[in-house]
N, C-alpha and C positions, 0 to 999 in steps of 0.2 A: 330983356326980351330979345332984344338984337345977336344975343352974344348968343345965347343957346337956337339964333339962329343959326347964326353961320357953326357952330359944332356942327349940327343939324345937314342944314349942306357939304362941311367938310369931310362928314363922314358916312352922307352915301354917294358921296362923290368915290368916296375912295374905294365903296364897297361893286361900285359900277364900274371903276379901275380892275378892279381886282375881278369880276366876273366874269367881262368881257377879254380879257386878256387872254393871250393863247401860246401858247411852252409846245413850239416847237424842236423837236430832234431834228439833228443831221448825220445826216448817212452817207458814207463816199468809200467806194468801191473803186484799184485800177478797171481799165479796160483786159478781156477778157477774165474778168475772177467775176462771183455772185455772193447774194448778202442775200438775208428774210428782213422782211420787217414785220414789227410783229408787237401787239396791243395787249394787254387781257382778256381774260375770260367775254367780260359783256365790253367793250369796247370792239370797237373795227378805228381802221387805218383808214385818216384826210390825207390825203397827199397838199403840201404846200407847193413846194419846184421840185426841179428834177434837172438839171443840166449836165449832159452829155458832150464830153467835148475836151478846151482848156482852155484854163481862162487863168492859169498860174502856176509856173516852175516847180515850188516847192511842194505840192501834192502829185504822190504816184511817178521818184525821179523815175529817170528815163533814158536813155543814148541820143531818141527820137522825139526830142519836146521840143523840136524846128520851131512850134509858134503856142503862143497861147493868144488867142483872139478868135478861138472856133466854137463856136457850143450849135446843136439842133438846133433847130428852132421848135422841133415837134416830139424832143423828151418828156414837157410835162407833160404830153398829152396822154402822147402812148404808158410815162409813171403811170397814169390814170387810168388809162385802159387795164391796165392789171393789175392792180392795187386796190384802188379806190370803194368804197365797203367791207373788206374782208380786215379780219385778224392775221393773219399769217399770211406775209405773198413773199416767191423766190426771185429774188432779180436777174440778173446776168447780162455786167457791161459789154454790150458785144455788139457789131455795126450793121448784125443784119438783122438785129434789132431797133438799135436806138436811131441804125442811119450814121453817114460818117459824112458826118462840118469838117474834119483836114485830116486826107487825109494820107499823109507822110505826117501826120502827128502819136505819139501815146495819148491816151487819151484819158478820164473817168466818169463818174458816174457822178454825183453827189443832188442825194434826197431830201427835201427837209419837209415831214408830214408830223402827226398830229398822233394820239390817239382820241378819240370822242365816244361817249354812247349813240 
């Protein structure tokens, strides 16, 4: 009986872990570029995070990569306003949309998202 209870508990935990796990996709575009985020017809975008700035040198290499310690404080909020709950969203990585957290550095936009029902 104790073994059966342990098996049941293990199976329940496994199902619970699979059901609540979130699978986020990630997309990156360099400054002055654009991209589309999209979901299948019966789903919509759920934005996780958005970082506009620069935290790594190896993403979008550019001669003006002077800093790797800057990111917009409002990029997640901005991307959510533009994309949250939509099936298709067009994003442009530009300072006039996302702010300019580090003026002398070439930036990129990294967005994590998932498609939900």
